C-alpha positions in Angstrom: -21.0 -10.7 -30.5 -17.6 -9.4 -29.9 -16.5 -8.2 -26.3 -14.1 -5.6 -25.6 -12.6 -5.4 -22.1 -11.2 -2.5 -20.3 -9.2 -2.1 -17.2 -8.2 1.2 -15.3 -6.3 1.6 -11.9 -7.7 4.4 -9.6 -5.3 5.2 -6.7 -6.4 7.6 -4.0 -3.5 10.1 -3.2 -5.5 12.3 -0.8 -4.6 10.8 2.7 -3.3 13.9 4.6 -2.3 12.1 7.7 -5.8 11.4 9.2 -7.4 9.2 6.5 -11.2 9.7 6.3 -11.5 10.8 10.0 -14.2 13.2 8.9 -15.5 14.9 5.6 -12.8 17.6 5.6 -9.8 15.6 6.8 -8.9 14.2 3.3 -8.3 15.4 -0.2 -10.4 13.8 -3.0 -7.2 13.7 -5.1 -6.4 10.6 -7.0 -4.6 9.2 -10.0 -6.0 7.4 -13.1 -4.0 5.1 -14.8 -4.5 2.9 -17.9 -1.9 0.2 -18.6 0.2 1.0 -21.6 -1.1 4.7 -21.8 1.4 7.8 -22.0 0.3 9.7 -19.0 -1.4 9.5 -15.8 -4.5 11.6 -15.2 -4.7 13.5 -12.0 -8.3 13.5 -10.9 -10.3 14.9 -7.8 -13.9 15.6 -7.2 -15.9 18.5 -8.3 -15.1 21.8 -6.3 -18.7 21.6 -4.9 -17.7 18.4 -3.1 -14.1 19.8 -1.8 -12.3 18.8 -5.0 -9.2 20.4 -6.5 -10.7 22.6 -9.3 -7.2 22.1 -11.3 -7.9 18.5 -11.5 -10.2 16.5 -13.7 -13.3 15.2 -11.9 -15.5 12.3 -13.0 -18.2 14.6 -14.4 -15.5 16.3 -16.7 -14.4 13.0 -17.9 -17.8 11.7 -18.4 -18.9 14.6 -20.7 -15.6 14.5 -22.6 -16.1 10.6 -23.3 -19.4 11.4 -24.7 -18.2 14.0 -26.9 -15.1 12.3 -28.1 -16.9 9.0 -28.6 -19.4 11.1 -30.9 -16.6 12.8 -32.6 -15.0 9.5 -33.5 -18.0 8.0 -34.9 -18.9 11.1 -36.7 -15.4 11.2 -38.6 -15.7 7.7 -39.5 -19.2 8.2 -40.9 -18.0 11.1 -42.8 -15.0 9.0 -44.2 -17.6 6.4 -45.3 -19.8 9.0 -47.1 -16.7 10.7 -48.7 -17.3 14.0 -46.6 -13.7 15.4 -46.3 -13.8 17.1 -42.5 -11.0 19.5 -42.0 -11.7 20.7 -38.5 -14.0 19.5 -35.6 -14.5 21.3 -32.2 -17.2 20.6 -29.8 -18.2 22.6 -26.8 -20.3 20.1 -24.9 -22.4 21.0 -22.0 -24.0 18.8 -19.3 -26.3 19.1 -16.3 -25.9 16.8 -13.3 -28.7 17.0 -10.7 -27.9 16.3 -7.1 -30.4 14.6 -4.8 -31.3 15.4 -1.3 -29.3 12.4 0.0 -26.4 13.5 -2.0 -26.5 11.2 -4.9 -27.0 12.5 -8.4 -27.1 11.8 -11.9 -26.6 13.6 -15.2 -29.8 14.5 -16.7 -29.0 16.3 -19.9 -26.1 16.5 -22.2 -25.8 18.8 -25.3 -23.0 18.3 -27.8 -22.4 21.5 -30.0 -19.9 20.4 -32.7 -18.7 22.9 -35.2 -17.5 20.9 -38.1 -15.8 22.3 -41.1 -16.0 20.5 -44.3 -14.2 20.9 -47.8 -17.4 20.5 -50.2 -20.4 22.7 -49.9 -22.6 20.3 -51.7 -22.0 17.7 -48.7 -23.4 20.2 -46.0 -26.9 18.6 -45.3 -25.5 15.1 -45.5 -22.7 16.1 -43.0 -25.3 17.7 -40.7 -27.6 14.7 -40.7 -24.8 12.1 -39.9 -24.6 13.4 -36.3 -27.8 11.5 -35.6 -26.1 8.2 -37.0 -23.0 8.8 -34.8 -25.2 9.3 -31.8 -26.9 5.9 -32.6 -23.6 4.2 -32.9 -21.7 6.0 -30.0 -20.8 3.4 -27.3 -20.9 5.8 -24.5 -24.2 7.4 -25.5 -25.8 3.9 -25.9 -24.7 3.3 -22.2 -26.7 6.5 -20.8 -30.2 6.5 -19.5 -30.8 9.9 -21.0 -31.0 11.5 -24.5 -27.8 13.1 -25.9 -28.9 16.2 -27.5 -26.9 17.7 -30.6 -26.7 21.2 -32.2 -24.1 20.9 -34.9 -22.8 23.8 -37.1 -21.4 23.0 -40.5 -18.9 25.3 -42.0 -17.4 25.2 -45.3 -13.7 25.6 -45.8 
């Protein structure tokens, strides 16, 4: 079995002079850096947890990881099946439930890919490949809940 290793660096940038003296004394701001990548991602927590709403939070990145992994597998599968995709947009949604102790977990994600293809004869196959993409997606396979899909297939 092949192994692929990944490494990121997270640097907290939110010390406002008092460190973590109390819950409101620090910013949740941080930087996400991946060696060799073009830009640093500015992160924070969700605004519900005193985060900066203009920055990406872990929940945003988790949902976008699921959506983009699915898309990349889907495009690959379309190539294998000679389906020409000319446009792909996904408006993914997710629900995270917070527990009484402050912990939480995602309980539901639905992907809503809108895929435009060139050949109307391939519409049913194009729609069915979303299930296979879900089975192949590395991120979806790492989740402990089902990822739902409600695809739309348009013809160019």
